[in-house]
C-alpha positions in Angstrom: -32.5 -6.0 -3.7 -28.8 -5.5 -3.0 -27.3 -2.0 -3.6 -23.7 -1.7 -4.4 -21.6 1.4 -3.7 -18.5 2.7 -5.2 -15.3 1.3 -4.0 -13.1 3.8 -5.7 -14.1 6.8 -8.1 -14.2 6.2 -11.8 -11.3 7.4 -14.0 -12.0 10.7 -15.7 -13.7 10.2 -19.0 -14.2 6.7 -18.1 -17.5 5.1 -16.8 -16.0 1.9 -15.6 -16.1 1.2 -11.8 -15.2 -1.1 -8.9 -18.2 -1.8 -6.9 -18.6 -3.4 -3.4 -21.6 -4.3 -1.4 -21.5 -4.0 2.5 -21.3 -7.5 4.0 -24.8 -8.9 4.6 -26.4 -12.0 6.1 -28.8 -14.5 4.3 -30.7 -17.0 6.2 -32.4 -19.7 4.3 -34.9 -22.5 5.4 -35.6 -25.2 3.1 -38.9 -26.8 4.3 -38.9 -29.6 1.6 -37.3 -32.4 3.5 -39.0 -34.0 6.5 -36.6 -32.4 8.8 -36.2 -28.6 7.6 -32.7 -27.6 6.7 -31.4 -24.2 7.9 -28.6 -22.4 6.1 -27.0 -19.2 7.1 -24.7 -17.2 4.8 -22.7 -14.7 6.6 -21.0 -12.5 6.0 -21.5 -12.4 2.4 -18.9 -10.2 0.6 -19.7 -9.2 -3.0 -17.5 -7.2 -5.4 -17.7 -6.4 -9.0 -15.1 -4.7 -11.1 -15.1 -3.1 -14.6 -18.9 -2.4 -14.6 -19.5 -0.3 -17.8 -22.8 1.6 -17.5 -22.9 2.6 -21.0 -22.3 -0.5 -22.8 -22.6 -4.2 -22.3 -19.1 -5.3 -21.7 -18.5 -8.1 -19.3 -17.6 -7.3 -15.8 -15.9 -9.5 -13.2 -17.2 -10.2 -9.8 -16.7 -12.3 -6.6 -18.8 -13.6 -3.8 -17.3 -15.1 -0.7 -19.2 -16.1 2.5 -19.1 -18.5 5.5 -21.8 -21.2 5.3 -23.3 -22.0 8.8 -20.4 -20.4 10.5 -18.0 -23.4 9.7 -17.8 -23.9 5.9 -16.8 -21.6 3.1 -18.4 -20.8 -0.3 -16.5 -18.7 -2.9 -17.6 -17.9 -6.5 -16.0 -15.6 -9.0 -16.5 -15.0 -12.7 -17.6 -12.7 -15.5 -21.0 -11.7 -16.6 -22.7 -9.2 -18.9 -25.0 -6.6 -17.5 -27.9 -7.6 -19.4 -27.7 -11.3 -18.3 -26.9 -12.5 -21.7 -23.7 -14.5 -20.6 -21.9 -15.5 -17.5 -19.0 -17.7 -16.6 -18.8 -18.7 -12.9 -16.4 -20.8 -11.0 -17.3 -21.8 -7.4 -15.8 -23.7 -4.7 -17.2 -25.1 -1.4 -14.9 -25.9 1.5 -15.9 -28.4 4.2 -19.5 -28.0 3.4 -21.9 -30.6 4.9 -25.3 -30.0 3.8 -27.8 -32.4 5.1 -29.8 -32.9 1.8 -32.4 -35.5 1.6 -33.1 -37.7 -1.5 -36.3 -36.7 -3.5 -37.6 -39.6 -5.5 
């Protein structure tokens, strides 16, 4: 579970907030290929803006991190709090994942 904290206080009479998570590290090991693949995402910076806790209005978010200390992953978009919709744009820079072919 990832807990977000308030980046700034909410406006008086308004329950929308800007939220941010402290940067985290994610280690992933894929043991499916013959040679396992290790992927480290660090630091993972996550922000979310305009979260409306009283309704189901879409909020904006962004995720940015280094991949294996050399490459870069960035994603941003909008999503509904109940998960009913999301629009995400992502980019990978210089990523060279050693994926194997699965037949």
